[in-house]
C-alpha positions as CSV (number, residue, x, y, z in Angstrom):
1,M,93.4,58.7,-16.7
2,S,89.9,57.1,-17.1
3,K,89.2,53.8,-18.3
4,R,88.2,53.4,-21.3
5,S,84.1,52.3,-21.3
6,T,83.2,49.2,-22.5
7,P,80.8,49.5,-25.7
8,P,77.4,48.5,-25.1
9,A,76.3,44.7,-25.6
10,T,74.5,45.6,-29.3
11,D,77.7,47.4,-30.7
12,L,80.2,44.4,-29.4
13,V,81.7,42.6,-32.7
14,W,84.4,40.0,-31.4
15,T,82.1,38.3,-28.8
16,I,82.3,34.2,-28.5
17,P,78.7,34.1,-30.0
18,N,80.1,36.4,-33.4
19,L,83.0,34.2,-33.4
20,L,81.2,30.9,-33.1
21,S,79.2,31.7,-36.0
22,A,81.8,33.0,-38.0
23,A,83.5,29.4,-37.0
24,R,80.2,28.0,-38.6
25,M,80.5,29.3,-41.4
26,I,83.8,28.0,-42.2
27,L,82.5,24.5,-40.7
28,S,80.0,25.1,-43.5
29,I,82.0,25.4,-46.4
30,V,84.3,22.5,-45.3
31,F,80.8,20.2,-44.8
32,F,80.2,21.0,-48.7
33,V,83.6,20.1,-50.1
34,L,83.1,16.8,-47.9
35,V,79.4,16.0,-49.5
36,E,80.7,17.2,-52.7
37,R,83.9,14.4,-52.3
38,Q,81.4,11.7,-51.1
39,D,82.7,11.6,-47.9
40,F,79.4,11.2,-46.1
41,A,80.7,9.8,-42.3
42,A,82.8,13.4,-41.8
43,A,80.3,15.5,-43.4
44,T,77.9,13.8,-40.6
45,V,79.8,14.4,-37.9
46,L,80.9,17.9,-39.1
47,F,76.9,18.7,-39.9
48,L,76.0,17.6,-36.3
49,L,78.8,20.0,-34.8
50,A,78.0,23.3,-36.8
51,A,74.3,22.5,-35.6
52,T,75.1,22.1,-32.3
53,T,77.6,25.5,-32.4
54,D,74.2,27.3,-33.4
55,W,72.4,26.7,-30.3
56,V,75.5,27.5,-28.3
57,D,76.1,30.6,-29.4
58,G,72.4,31.6,-29.0
59,W,72.7,30.4,-25.4
60,Y,75.8,32.2,-24.8
61,A,74.5,35.4,-26.2
62,R,71.5,35.6,-24.3
63,R,73.1,34.3,-20.9
64,F,76.1,36.6,-20.8
65,N,74.5,39.6,-22.5
66,Q,76.2,39.4,-25.7
67,V,73.5,40.0,-28.2
68,S,74.9,42.3,-30.9
69,R,73.3,43.7,-34.0
70,L,76.2,42.0,-35.9
71,G,75.4,38.7,-34.1
72,R,71.8,39.3,-35.4
73,I,72.2,39.1,-39.0
74,L,75.3,36.9,-38.9
75,D,73.8,34.1,-36.9
76,P,70.5,33.4,-39.3
77,L,72.6,34.2,-42.1
78,V,75.0,31.1,-41.2
79,D,71.9,28.9,-40.5
80,K,70.6,29.6,-44.1
81,V,73.8,28.8,-45.9
82,L,74.3,25.6,-43.8
83,V,70.6,24.0,-44.2
84,C,69.7,25.8,-47.7
85,G,73.2,24.3,-48.7
86,A,72.4,20.8,-47.2
87,F,68.9,20.7,-48.7
88,I,70.2,21.7,-52.1
89,F,73.2,19.0,-51.9
90,L,71.4,16.2,-50.7
91,A,68.5,16.8,-53.1
92,A,70.8,16.6,-56.0
93,R,71.5,12.8,-54.7
94,P,69.0,10.0,-56.2
95,G,67.6,8.0,-53.7
96,T,67.4,10.7,-50.8
97,S,64.2,11.2,-49.0
98,I,64.5,15.1,-49.8
99,L,63.5,15.8,-53.0
100,P,64.3,18.6,-55.4
101,W,61.1,21.0,-54.7
102,M,61.6,20.4,-51.1
103,A,65.0,22.0,-51.3
104,V,63.2,24.6,-53.2
105,V,60.7,25.3,-50.3
106,V,63.4,25.7,-47.8
107,V,65.2,28.1,-50.2
108,V,62.2,30.2,-50.9
109,R,61.0,30.6,-47.7
110,E,64.5,31.6,-46.3
111,L,64.5,34.4,-48.9
112,V,61.1,35.9,-48.1
113,V,61.7,35.6,-44.3
114,T,64.8,37.6,-44.7
115,A,63.1,40.4,-46.9
116,V,60.1,40.5,-44.5
117,R,62.8,40.7,-41.2
118,A,64.6,43.7,-43.4
119,E,61.3,45.5,-43.4
120,M,60.1,44.8,-40.0
121,E,63.6,46.2,-38.6
122,R,63.6,49.1,-40.8
123,A,60.3,49.9,-39.2
124,G,61.2,49.5,-35.7
125,R,59.1,46.6,-34.9
126,D,60.5,43.0,-33.3
127,F,60.5,40.0,-35.2
128,S,62.0,37.2,-33.3
129,A,62.1,33.8,-33.8
130,G,58.5,32.3,-32.8
131,M,58.3,28.7,-31.8
132,A,57.5,27.2,-35.3
133,G,60.5,29.0,-36.7
134,K,62.9,27.6,-33.8
135,L,61.3,23.7,-34.5
136,K,61.4,24.0,-38.4
137,M,65.1,24.4,-37.7
138,V,65.2,21.5,-35.4
139,L,63.6,19.1,-38.1
140,Q,65.3,20.1,-41.0
141,C,68.7,19.6,-38.9
142,A,67.1,16.2,-37.9
143,A,66.1,15.4,-41.4
144,V,69.9,16.2,-42.8
145,A,71.5,14.2,-40.1
146,V,69.5,11.0,-40.8
147,E,70.1,11.4,-44.5
148,L,73.9,12.0,-44.0
149,G,74.0,9.3,-41.5
150,R,72.2,6.7,-43.8
151,L,74.9,7.5,-46.6
152,G,77.9,7.7,-44.2
153,F,77.0,5.1,-42.1
154,P,75.3,2.3,-43.7
155,S,76.5,-0.5,-41.2
156,L,75.0,1.1,-38.3
157,F,71.5,2.1,-40.2
158,R,71.6,-1.6,-41.3
159,G,71.9,-3.0,-37.9
160,I,69.0,-0.3,-36.7
161,E,66.8,-1.8,-39.5
162,A,67.5,-5.0,-38.8
163,G,65.8,-4.4,-35.3
164,G,62.6,-3.3,-37.2
165,I,63.1,-0.2,-37.2
166,Q,63.0,1.4,-41.1
167,A,65.4,4.6,-41.1
168,G,64.0,5.4,-44.9
169,A,60.5,5.7,-43.3
170,I,61.8,7.7,-40.4
171,A,64.1,10.1,-43.0
172,S,61.0,10.5,-45.2
173,V,58.6,11.7,-42.3
174,L,61.2,14.2,-41.2
175,A,61.9,15.3,-44.5
176,W,58.0,16.0,-44.8
177,A,57.6,17.5,-41.3
178,A,60.6,19.9,-41.8
179,V,59.2,21.1,-45.0
180,I,55.7,21.3,-43.9
181,L,56.6,23.2,-40.6
182,T,59.3,25.3,-42.9
183,A,56.1,26.7,-45.2
184,Y,53.8,26.9,-42.3
185,S,56.4,29.6,-40.1
186,G,57.4,31.3,-43.3
187,A,53.5,31.8,-43.4
188,E,53.3,32.7,-40.0
189,Y,56.1,35.4,-40.3
190,V,54.7,37.0,-43.2
191,V,50.9,37.3,-41.7
192,K,52.8,38.7,-38.4
193,A,54.2,41.3,-40.4
194,W,51.5,42.1,-42.8
195,P,50.1,45.3,-40.8
196,V,53.8,46.4,-41.7
197,L,54.2,45.4,-45.3
198,T,51.0,47.0,-46.0
199,G,51.7,50.5,-44.0
200,R,48.7,50.0,-41.7
201,D,50.7,49.4,-38.5
202,P,50.6,52.9,-36.6
203,L,53.6,52.2,-34.4
204,A,56.1,51.2,-37.4
205,R,58.7,53.8,-38.4
206,S,58.3,55.6,-41.4
């Protein structure tokens, strides 16, 4: 009796990276509840944990050949839920460096890139994240983490400011840098996809 063949990596569902992405979705929901309850210390720790799993599942998928169709959808979806939700919740709080219009830029960029990615993949063209897209995620997470930390661990940040480092200024710089790079990377993706979107790419599937 022959052994059952292992499905190709692209068709796997129950992989470690996909399970990590699913766990990150659950962590995101708990994170939103904690922010709503103003338990910012726990929210800070949970956000950092969720952001770390994003790096881990991507590394694991590439290292152990577990890149899957589901993972290519689930991983960026959960990232968008976590980061967009964090920006929205923090923008709703007075006094933070993340302003409402910044949250709008982040959300609109993600909606545009999601639509463009769907069209690119339908056309059979590569649409992997570029360096700007990866860096904007780092800056977004850093901006959110600093703002949460200021709210959750005020005594720690007062100690930092006593040493001459203005945490508020750092948070503001991170927020602005994140939004600028968010807009830039979104424009970069649109430019990359423009031949496909306008029907001028001869290599795209019809």
